[in-house]
C-alpha positions as CSV (number, residue, x, y, z in Angstrom):
1,M,23.1,36.3,3.7
2,N,25.9,38.2,2.0
3,Q,27.8,38.5,5.3
4,F,28.7,34.8,5.2
5,K,31.6,33.4,3.3
6,I,30.9,31.3,0.2
7,G,32.0,28.1,2.0
8,T,29.5,28.8,4.8
9,R,26.7,29.4,2.3
10,L,27.5,26.3,0.3
11,G,27.6,24.3,3.5
12,M,24.2,25.6,4.6
13,A,22.8,24.8,1.1
14,F,24.2,21.3,1.2
15,G,22.8,20.8,4.7
16,L,19.4,21.9,3.5
17,V,19.6,19.5,0.5
18,L,20.5,16.7,2.9
19,L,17.6,17.6,5.2
20,I,15.1,17.6,2.3
21,T,16.5,14.2,1.2
22,A,16.2,12.8,4.7
23,V,12.5,14.0,4.9
24,I,11.7,12.4,1.5
25,A,13.3,9.1,2.6
26,A,11.4,9.1,5.8
27,V,8.1,9.8,4.0
28,G,8.9,7.0,1.5
29,F,9.7,4.6,4.3
30,W,6.4,5.5,6.1
31,R,4.4,5.0,2.9
32,L,6.1,1.6,2.2
33,S,5.2,0.4,5.7
34,M,1.6,1.4,5.0
35,L,1.7,-0.4,1.7
36,K,2.9,-3.5,3.6
37,E,-0.1,-3.4,5.9
38,T,-2.4,-3.1,3.0
39,T,-0.8,-6.0,1.2
40,V,-1.2,-8.2,4.3
41,R,-4.8,-7.2,4.6
42,I,-5.5,-8.0,0.9
43,A,-3.6,-11.3,1.2
44,T,-5.7,-12.5,4.2
45,V,-9.1,-10.8,4.5
46,E,-9.9,-10.2,0.8
47,I,-8.8,-13.7,-0.3
48,E,-10.9,-15.2,2.4
49,R,-13.9,-13.2,1.3
50,N,-13.3,-14.2,-2.3
51,Q,-13.2,-17.9,-1.3
52,L,-16.4,-17.6,0.6
53,A,-18.1,-15.9,-2.4
54,M,-16.9,-18.6,-4.7
55,E,-18.3,-21.3,-2.4
56,W,-21.6,-19.4,-2.3
57,K,-21.7,-19.2,-6.1
58,A,-21.0,-22.9,-6.4
59,G,-23.9,-23.6,-4.0
60,I,-26.2,-21.4,-6.0
61,D,-25.1,-23.2,-9.3
62,L,-25.7,-26.6,-7.7
63,N,-29.2,-25.5,-6.5
64,W,-30.0,-24.2,-9.9
65,T,-29.0,-27.5,-11.5
66,R,-31.1,-29.5,-8.9
67,A,-34.1,-27.2,-9.5
68,S,-33.8,-27.5,-13.2
69,A,-33.6,-31.3,-13.0
70,A,-36.6,-31.4,-10.6
71,L,-38.7,-29.4,-13.1
């Protein structure tokens, strides 16, 4: 490494820093796209499941009220 001039060594170090920055940016972009997929899933499937569970609970509550009144 000592055979290279200081400018060459600084250029290689700067290139390495740019490469590391590009890798970090690519990983960040990839993780954000995965987060978007998860958000879409939560916004559709999980909300639909929650709605069905709430309807089921309302039916159970109504049946309990009817059973209590019948007794």
